[in-house]
TIDOFI-104461 format. One record per atom (N, C-alpha, C): x, y, z. Coordinates in steps of 0.02 Angstrom, whole numbers, plus 50000, padded with zeros to 5 digits. Example, Ala and Ser with C-alpha at 12.3 -4.5 7.8 and 13.67 -1.06 7.14 Angstrom:
506604971650390
506154977550390
506604983550390
506424988850354
506844994750357
506455000250394
***
This chain:
526525387455322
526555389455252
526935396055246
527425396355202
527775402555189
527535405655125
527655412055117
527495415255055
528045413755004
527865413954942
528355412854889
528345418854842
528925421654830
528955427554787
528685425854718
528225429954694
527915428654629
528405430154573
528445425754524
528905426754468
528655432254423
529115435954392
528905440854342
528595437354283
528255441354240
527895438354184
528375437054126
528985435454140
529475433854088
529765427054102
530075424054052
530445417954062
531155419654081
531445415854127
532135417054145
532615414454092
532365410654044
532755408453986
533345404054005
533295400654062
533825396054081
533705389554042
534105388553992
534015382953945
534545377653957
534435371653932
534965366553936
535615368953905
535575373053853
536185375653822
536575380053870
536205384553906
536545388753955
536865384554010
536505379654034
536775375354087
537405371754063
537395369454001
537985366053973
538575370953967
538425377153946
538945382253940
539245383854009
538815384254060
539055385654128
539495379854153
539285373754140
539685367954160
540365367954126
540385370454065
541025370754029
541505375654062
541235380654097
541645385654130
541915382954197
541485379754236
541675377954305
541745370354316
541525366354268
541515359154277
540845356754302
540635350954280
539975348454296
539865347554371
540405346154408
540335345154481
540165351654517
540245357254484
540105363754515
539455366854490
539015362754463
538365365054439
537815360754469
537305363954497
536705360354521
536115362854481
535745358254450
535155360454411
534545356254421
534585350954462
533975347054476
533585350454532
532935349654530
532495352754579
532685350754650
532865344454659
533045341954725
533655345554753
534125347254709
534735350654731
534635358154740
534295361254694
534215368554697
533725370754751
533285366154773
532795367754825
533145369954889
533745367454901
534125369254961
534265376854963
534265379954904
534455387054898
533845391554887
533265389254908
532645393054896
532585399354939
532975399854993
532945405755035
533595406455073
533685412155105
534235412955152
533955412255222
534255415655272
534005415055340
533325418255351
533075421855302
532395424655305
531935419555270
531645415155311
531325409155283
530605410155262
530325416055273
529615416855258
529475418655186
529985419855146
529895420555074
530405416155039
530165412654986
530585407754953
530495407954878
531025406554842
531015406054770
531605401754749
531475396454712
531995391654695
532375393954633
533045394254636
533425396054576
533385390654524
533465392554461
533465387554407
534105383454407
534655386654425
535295383154427
535735386654478
536135382654513
536625385254562
537315383354537
537755388254535
538425387054508
538945389354557
539505385654561
540015386954611
540685388654577
540815394954562
541455396754533
542015396154585
542625395654561
543195395354607
543705400854593
543545405554549
544005411054535
543615416954507
543925422754511
543625428754481
543515427754407
543995424554374
543945423554301
543325419454284
543175414454324
542565410454312
541935414554324
541945418854374
541365423154386
541245427554325
541785430254298
541725434454238
541385430654181
541605424454169
541315420554114
540585418854127
540415417454190
539725415954207
539275421954194
539505427854216
539115433954207
539025435354132
539545434454093
539485435654021
538985430853989
538985424554011
538495419753985
537785421754003
537685423854065
537015425954086
536775431854045
537215436454030
537035442153989
536875440053917
537265435453892
537155433153823
536465429853817
536255426353870
535615422953868
535045427153898
535195433153921
534675437453949
534395434854015
534825431754056
534595428454118
534845432454179
534415433654228
534635437054290
535075432354332
535485435254374
535935431254416
535995434554485
536095430354535
536105432554605
536715429754639
537145433954668
537705431454708
537475429154777
537805424154803
537625421554870
538255419054905
538275420254970
538805417555012
538555411355047
538555411655114
538345405955154
537595405655166
537225410855145
536505410855155
536285412355225
536725415355266
536535417055335
536185423855338
536145427355281
535815433855281
535085433155298
534785438555324
534135437955356
533605442655328
533695444855265
533195449355235
533005447155165
533145441055146
532975438755079
533405441855025
534005444055042
534435447354994
534705442854940
534695436254952
534955431554901
534385427554869
533785430054875
533215426654845
533245427554768
533165422154731
533135422654658
532415423854637
532185429954646
531495431554629
531375430254555
530915425854540
530775424154471
531255419154441
531705416354481
532175411454456
532805414754429
533205410854393
533835413354366
534415409254391
535015412054384
535625408654402
535865411254469
535985406754516
536275408554580
537025407054576
537425412254589
538155411554588
538395411154661
538535405154682
538715403754752
539475403954759
539725408454801
540445409854804
540815406054859
540495401054888
540785397654946
541385393254930
541525391954866
542125388154848
542705392754829
542595399254836
543145404054829
543375405754899
543785401654928
543915401955000
544655402455019
545045405554975
545755406254990
545905412855025
546335412455075
546645418355104
547275419555064
547275424755023
547805425654973
548425428955001
548345433155051
548925436455080
548755438955150
549235438355195
549185441555261
549825445555270
549755452055280
550315456655289
550265459855358
550655457155405
550615459655474
550915466555480
551445467755442
551785474255448
551315479955427
550965479055372
550505484255348
549785483055370
549675477755407
549035476355441
548445475655392
548535471255344
547975469755300
547995462455278
547445459955254
547405453355224
546995453855160
547155449655112
546765449155051
546435442355050
545775442255045
545395436055049
544895435554992
544735429354973
544205428354925
543535428754960
543005429654921
542345431154949
542065425454991
542255419354976
541975413655012
542325411755076
542825415655097
543185414255159
542705415455218
542615410455260
542185411155318
542505416055367
542105420355395
542345425855436
542855423555488
542685418355526
543115416355582
543765413155558
543785410755495
544405407655470
544985412555470
544845418855456
545375423755453
545675424855521
545255425655572
545525426455640
545895420255662
545645414355645
546005408155663
546685407855628
546715410255567
547355410355531
547845415155562
547585420055599
548005425055631
548195423155702
547955417455726
548085415355796
548835415155809
549025418155864
549735418155884
550135423955855
549835427855811
550195433455780
550105439955819
549615440055864
549455446255899
548955450555863
548645447755810
548155451455771
547515447255762
546975450555744
546345447155728
545955451355679
545415448355651
544955452055608
544375454255652
544275460755659
543825463355710
543085462055698
542805463055637
542085461955628
541905454655644
541425453755689
541265446955712
540505446055717
540155445555660
539435444155664
539295437955706
538695437655733
538525431755774
538575425355734
538495425855669
538545419855626
539245418955599
539755421755633
540425421755604
540715414855592
540465409855625
540695403055612
540465400255546
539995403755513
539725401355449
539725406655395
539595413055413
539525418255362
540185419655328
540145422055266
540745423355227
540905430855226
541545432455215
541735439455213
541425442955154
541345439355098
540995442355041
540285444255058
539935439955095
539255441555118
539255447255167
539755447455211
539805453055259
539895459655222
540305459555168
540405465655128
539745467655095
539375462755070
538755464155035
538235467755078
538195465855142
537685468755186
537975473555238
538635474755235
538965478955286
538805476355356
538965470155368
538775466755430
539075470055491
538715469355546
538945471655611
539165465855653
539005466155718
539195460855764
539275463555834
539375459255883
539415461555953
539975466655966
540545465955933
541105470355948
541155476455904
540635477855865
540655483655821
540515490255858
540275489755920
540165495955959
540815499955964
541365496555977
542005499855983
542405499655918
542365494055883
542815492955826
542525494755758
541865495755754
541565497755691
541305491855651
540875493355602
540575488155560
541035486555501
540815482155457
541245479655404
541575485155363
541185490355345
541465495555301
542075498955332
542125499055398
542695502055431
543325497755427
543255491755399
543815487155397
543975484655327
543675487655276
543805485655207
544185491155171
544775489555146
545185494455110
545055494355035
544865488655010
544765488154938
544385481854920
544145481554858
543755475754836
543855474654762
543785468354741
543755466454671
543025465254655
542765469154608
542055468854591
541975466754518
541625461154507
541425459254439
540785462954424
540825467554377
540245471654360
539715467454324
539095469754323
538555465954290
538665464654216
539125468254184
539265466854113
539875462354105
540175460154161
540735455554158
541415458954161
541445465454162
542085468754172
542275468454246
542935469154259
543185468754327
543445475554349
543235477754407
543445484254435
543785482954502
544355486254513
544695485954577
544575492654613
544295492454672
544205498554711
544695498554769
544895504554791
545355505054847
546015501854834
546335499354886
546995496254881
547265494554949
547905492654951
548195490455014
548375496255060
548425502355032
548535508155076
547885509955111
547945513355166
547345514455208
546905520155182
547175524555141
546765530055116
546985531855046
546595529754996
546735531454927
546415538154910
546735541954866
546425548254844
545815546954800
545405552054793
544815551354750
544205549154789
543685547554752
543045545554783
543115538854818
542745538054872
542765531854911
542305526654879
542535523654824
542125518754790
542055512354831
542565510854871
542505504954914
541935505754964
541885511754993
541335513055039
540665512555006
540635514254941
540015513754904
539835506454890
540345502454875
540235495454859
540015491354921
540315492954978
540135489255039
539415490855057
539005485755066
538295486755083
537845487255023
538095485854962
537675486654903
537195480754892
537255475554934
536805469754932
536785466254864
537355466254830
537395462754766
537045466154709
536855472354717
536495475854663
536965479954619
537615480354637
538105483754595
538535478854556
538575472654578
539015467754549
539185462554600
539705458654586
539885452954629
540585454154657
540635454954722
541285455654754
541605448754759
542195447954729
542535441454730
543145441354776
543415447254792
543975447754838
543895454054880
544205454054938
544205460054980
544875460855013
545095467155019
545685468855057
545435471655124
545585468155178
545295469955243
545845471655294
545665475955340
546115477655395
546165471755443
546755470955472
546815466555530
547015470855589
546755469055647
546785473355707
547215470055760
547615474055793
548035471355847
547595468955905
547775463255933
547405460655991
547475465456050
546935466356089
547005470556149
547465467156200
547785471256240
548235468456291
547865464256342
547265466556360
546885462956412
546165465356409
545745462256450
545045464256451
544685461856513
544085464356521
543635462156574
542945461056542
542635455556558
541965454056533
541505452756593
540925456056593
540465455656649
539795452956627
539465449556672
538765447656662
538355451656712
538005456656686
537555460656728
536865457556729
536585456556787
535945453156795
535425458056821
534835458056789
534315462856806
533635459456813
533205462556853
532535459856862
532075461456803
532255466756765
531815468756711
532225471056650
531905470756593
532205473256531
532315480756536
531835484256567
531905491556575
532555493356611
532685489856666
533285491356705
533915490056664
533915484656625
534495483056584
534615488356531
534075490456498
534165495356444
534345502256471
534085504056529
534295510456559
535035510256577
535275504456597
535995503656613
536425504856552
536195502656495
536565503756433
536695511156423
536175515156427
536255522356420
536705525256474
536655522556534
537065524956589
537815523756577
537985518056549
538695516556536
538975521256483
538605522156428
538835526556375
538875533756399
538375535756438
538355542656463
538955544156509
539215538956540
539795539756585
540445540456546
540405540256479
541005540956438
541385534556427
541075528956444
541385522356434
541115519456369
541565517456324
541365514156262
541605506856266
541165502356286
541365495356290
541535492456222
541925487156222
542045483456160
541405480056137
540985477956185
540355474756169
539865476056226
539225476456208
538695477656257
538065474356230
537945468156251
537415463956223
536885462456275
536245462156253
535705460656299
535315454456278
535125450356328
534675444656317
534095445356366
533485444256342
532915444356388
532795437356415
532275436756458
532185430456495
532065424456449
531665425256398
531525419756353
532175417356319
532585422156300
533225420556267
533705417456317
533725420056377
534165417356429
534015409956440
533375408356446
533195401356460
533385396756402
533295399056340
533475394956282
534225393756279
534605399156290
535335398556286
535605394256343
535335395256403
535575391356460
535425383856451
534835382456425
534655375456413
535125372356361
535325376256312
535755373656259
536485373056280
536735377856319
537465378156330
537675377656403
537215378656450
537385377756521
537945382156545
537985388356522
538515392756543
538445394856616
537825395356639
537705397856706
537315404256707
536955405656652
536515411456651
535945410556701
535775415756739
535235415156788
534555415156753
534225409456753
533605408756714
533015412556744
533095414956806
532545418856836
532595426256820
533155428456789
533265435556776
532795438056722
532605444456728
532205447456675
532615448956613
533265450456625
533725451956570
534435451656596
534895450356550
535605450756567
535955455056515
536495458256536
536945461756491
537625458356492
537895456956434
538595454856428
538985461156410
539425463156455
539795469456448
540535467856444
540855470156392
541575468956385
541945475456373
542485476456410
542945481956397
543635479056385
544015482156341
544685479656328
545155485356313
545795483756310
546305488856296
546915487656338
547255492956358
547845492356401
547635490156471
548035485956501
547875483556568
547785489456616
548225494256611
548165500256654
547515503856639
547105504656688
546465508156679
545865503556675
545965497156661
545385492656654
545025491556720
545415491156774
545085490256839
544645496256857
544875502156838
544485508156852
543835508056811
543885506056747
543285505556705
542815500156733
543105494556754
542705489156781
542315491356843
542645495056886
542305497456946
541745502356929
541875506756880
541365511556860
540755507956831
540865502856791
540305499056761
539915495456816
540265492456863
539925488956918
539475493756957
539715499756968
539315504757006
538705506856965
538785507556900
538215509456857
537685503956857
537925497656851
537455491956852
537055491956917
537405492856974
537065492857039
536595498857047
536785504557019
536365510457024
535705509656987
535685505056939
535075503656902
534725497256926
534905495056986
534565489457017
534815482656996
535385482356963
535655475956941
536225473656985
536515468056966
537095465457002
537575462256952
538205462356967
538705459056925
538795452056952
538565447056914
538585440156938
539225436656918
539495438356860
540135435456838
540585441056815
541215440456832
541715445256808
542315441256784
542445441556719
542965437456689
543535442056666
544095441556700
544685445156676
545065440656628
545345443556575
545695439256527
546285442856495
546785438856479
547365441356442
547315439756368
546995434056353
546865432356283
546135430156278
545875430356217
545175428556207
545085421056198
545595417256218
545545409956215
545385406856282
545335410956334
545225408256401
544525405256407
544465399456440
543855395356436
543205398956452
543195402956507
542565406356525
542385411556473
542885414956447
542765419956395
542475416756333
542785411256311
542545407656252
541835405256263
541695402756324
541035399956339
540485405156337
540605411056365
540075416056366
539925418656296
540455419456254
540325421856187
540065416456141
540255410256154
539945404756115
539195404656129
538995405556191
538295405656209
537935411356174
538235417356176
537905423056144
537865422256068
538405420156037
538415419955964
538025413955936
537875409155978
537475403455957
536745404055979
536565410056002
535895411056030
535345409455979
535455411555916
534935410255866
534825402755856
535355398855860
535285391555854
534895388655911
534965391655971
534605389156029
533855390156024
533645394755979
532925396055971
532555389755947
532905385355913
532595379155890
532285375055947
532515376256009
532225372856066
531545375856086
531405381856059
530785385256078
530255385056024
530455384555961
529975385255906
530245381955843
529805379155801
530025375955738
530265381055687
530035387355691
530225392555644
530275399155682
530725403455659
530755410155687
530945415155634
530765421355646
530935426855602
531305432155643
531925433555624
532325438455660
532265445255628
532025450055666
531985456855640
532625460655656
532715466255622
533325470155629
533145477455624
533135480855680
532985487955679
533485491755722
533495498255716
533945502455755
533545508155785
533675509555849
533365515355882
533915518955921
533805525355936
534275528755982
534305524956048
534895524656078
534975520656139
534465522656193
534315529156196
533845531356248
533135528756236
533005526356176
532335523756160
532295516156169
532835512956191
532815505756201
532265503556250
532185506756308
531645504556352
530965504856318
530845510256281
530205510956247
530095505456195
530595504356153
530495499556098
530425492456125
530765490856179
530685484156208
529995483256238
529725488556270
529045488156295
528555487556237
528675491256183
528245490856124
528255483856094
528845480756090
528895473956063
528485469056106
528515469856171
528125465556216
527375466456202
527155472656194
526445473956179
526235470856112
526675471456063
526525468655997
526455461056001
526905457856038
526865450656046
526215448456079
526015452256130
525385450556165
524785451656120
524795457056082
524225458756038
524145453655982
524695450955957
524655446155902
524715438955924
524755437855989
524785430956014
525435427455993
525995431055994
526635428255974
527135428756031
527555423656038
528125424256083
528685427756045
528995432656078
529545436356047
530135436356096
530685433556074
531295433556114
531745439256089
532165441856134
532595447456116
533315445956135
533765446556086
534485446356097
534775451256047
535165456156070
535355461356023
535955465356047
536205469556000
536785473756012
536545480156046
536455479856111
536145485356147
536565491756145
537215491056141
537645496856144
537525501756088
537345499356028
537225503955973
536485504255954
536045501655997
535335502155985
535075497655930
535465492655911
535285488155856
534895482155885
534235482355878
533805477255909
533695471355861
533605465455890
533465459455850
532895455355883
532275457955882
531725453855908
531635447655865
531555441955897
531485435655862
530775433155872
530395433055819
529685431155822
529625423655810
529335420155858
529285412855856
528615410855828
528615406055780
527995403955750
528095397255714
527555394655687
527575388455649
527385390155577
527865389655531
527735391755462
527215387455427
527025381755457
526515377555426
525815380255438
525755385255481
525115388255498
525055395155465
524655395855411
524605402255375
524395408055420
523985406655469
523755411955514
524345414755555
524785410355579
525365412655616
525835416655572
525925414455510
526355418055463
526085425155453
525435425655445
525125432255436
525245436755496
525175433955556
525285437955616
526015440055624
526475435855602
527185437655604
527335443555559
527045443455498
527125449155453
526855455555484
526265455155512
525955461055541
526355463755600
526575459155644
526955461155703
527625464255683
527955461155634
528595463655610
528515470755582
527995471755544
527865478255514
527775483555569
527395481955621
527275486755675
527915488455711
528335483455723
528965484655759
529425489255719
529485487855654
529925491955612
529645498955603
528985499555598
528665506055595
528845510255656
528815507055714
528955510755776
529695512755780
530135508555753
530845510555751
530925517055713
530575517755657
530595523955618
530285529655658
529715528355691
529365533555728
529795536755783
530245532855813
530645535555868
531335538055844
531405538655778
532025541555751
532545536555731
532345530255723
532825525055704
532755522955632
532945516755618
532945514055551
532725506755553
532595503955493
532325497155490
532865491855481
533485493955478
534025488955475
534675492055500
535045488055537
535705490155560
536245486155528
536095479855508
536625475655481
536365470155435
535715468955433
535455463455393
535285465555322
535255472055310
535095474555244
534345475055231
534175477355171
533475478255151
533205472055115
533605469355068
533405463455032
532725464254999
532305459055005
531615459554982
531155461355041
531385460055100
530955460555159
530745467755175
531195472555168
531075479155196
531015484555142
530945482655078
530905487755025
530335492655036
529775490155061
529195494555068
529305500155119
529815499355162
529955504555212
530405510155184
530715508955128
531195513855102
530875520855090
530255521155063
529955527855055
529805531355120
529775527655175
529685530855240
530335533655267
530885530655246
531535532855269
531845538255225
531665538155161
531995542555113
531475546255071
531655552255051
531225556255007
531245553454936
530755555254894
530785553154824
531435555254790
531705561054808
532325563354778
532915558954800
532915557054863
533445552554888
533415545854852
532815543054845
532745536654812
532945537054739
532765542654707
532955543554637
533715543754629
534055546854678
534795547054676
535085540054683
534785536054727
535025529154736
534925525054672
534345525954641
534205522454578
534715524454525
534875530854522
535355533254472
536035530154483
536245529554546
536885526454561
536885519054541
536345515654559
536315508454542
536335507554466
536005511954429
535995511154356
536675512254325
537105516054358
537795516854333
538145510054335
538055506454390
538375499954398
537995494354361
537345494654362
536925488954344
536355491254298
536515494054239
535995497254198
535455492554173
535615486254162
535115481454138
534735478154195
534965479154255
534615476454313
534645468954319
535125465654287
535145458354290
535465455754354
535885459854386
536235457454445
535815458654508
535595453254537
535175453354597
534575458054591
534145456754541
533575461254530
533045460754586
532625465954590
532055466154636
532275466154709
532835469554723
533085470154792
533215477454809
533185478854872
533425485054902
532995491154890
532845492754826
532465498754811
531755496854788
531255500354813
530555498554796
530395500054724
529885496554698
529645497854631
530025494554576
530595491254594
530975487654543
531305492254493
531375498754509
531675503354462
532375501154445
532525500754382
533175498554361
533215491154350
532675487554363
532665480354351
532495479054278
532515472754260
532465470954189
531835473654157
531275473154193
530645475354162
530395481954192
530815485154232
530645491554262
530055491054311
529865485054326
529305484254373
529405477754411
529425478254477
529535472354518
528925467954518
529015461454525
528435457054532
528065458554596
527425458354594
527025459654654
527095453754702
527265455354765
527345450154815
526675449154850
526405443154849
525745441954879
525765442554954
525215444854983
525155444855056
525085437555079
525295436155140
525225429355166
524495426955162
524405420755145
523735417955140
523405417655209
***
């Protein structure tokens, strides 16, 4: 049994007339309003809270989004933007119902400019499509979330997504030059531009990561990055999670900044190996996938230094993959295994909840030990696969959502893990956002003055609170009724 977000004490006012007006804008084939159809959109990747939208609509242009937003305002109805639904914090939940504006049919790559190194894409373009479109040009799109085969660039902009290669290349905000934003009143604002540094305030940086609470991003101008000349990818094998996490600190302390530095614990190794058969050692306590890239000159020296650090911490390098392009079979296989790890969890459990916290790298051994203790105390299996290089942990809590007692224990365990991330100087999210899941932690991270400043900024963009209400900031300040619906504790 999952919890369901309680509706506010108002009607969403989604009437047959509104649905007919929406269909007139986008065509009847781009509107879903039957319960059987809208049920598919009751949650994103955070499956423990659900709320079914009254209607789901699929615009195909910025102009259609504008008309949809104006109609929602005319009828006094809240609306929620959504990409592929791979987000993991309930950020696209239609709390209390309303109109879900699904951008997945806005999927054109409008321009690729290799000389000036940018691309202009619509919000529904799947992340990996852009890199595939750049194949053979010597360029790629650097942000690569683990869900890049499904997630959309618009969704990545909304949550400022990370990914395995962001340790060296940066998160989404570091790769967005500008955006087209449909404001909650239906006006269109262009931020940034095709040049790399516009004068004035960095409104693009403000828009990236707003989780749909400022408006709806329909287009983005993104950087494209030159392919590295060559690289080395290693599989470091360790008897314990402690040894693997200490190695992470050792590599960074040596002045080496890998392109990627990912860790899998034993439970995760076994699931991934069973699913993909890459050759991960299933007896290992943990493995690190370590990648360095750049100019060929110097890579062997970095590779040798990493190998020595791994051995100094009691590990061994079991695989070493040298590559000239990222299309080489072993390279593709190891990253397919890593990026499909969450899918492999289905072999272990009917339901899982992926947490997202950040700690200083030196605290990784502590937080992994703490996660193990939490799992034992609550009788839960917890698998770990995460971006170890930047301290961004992703404990995956395995449970059966049909059992209310297990759901309750998952909530309690998640809360303890995120609390401890804060206690050791970290944060409760690195890339998944706050959504509905983590709002209660915001007062622990920010002072009342900080939160008031955030509310004031959101009210500049979204004064009526109709765009993605009841998200990100606690208390529902700035929402339609100035008070968020109370979310029930798990039964």
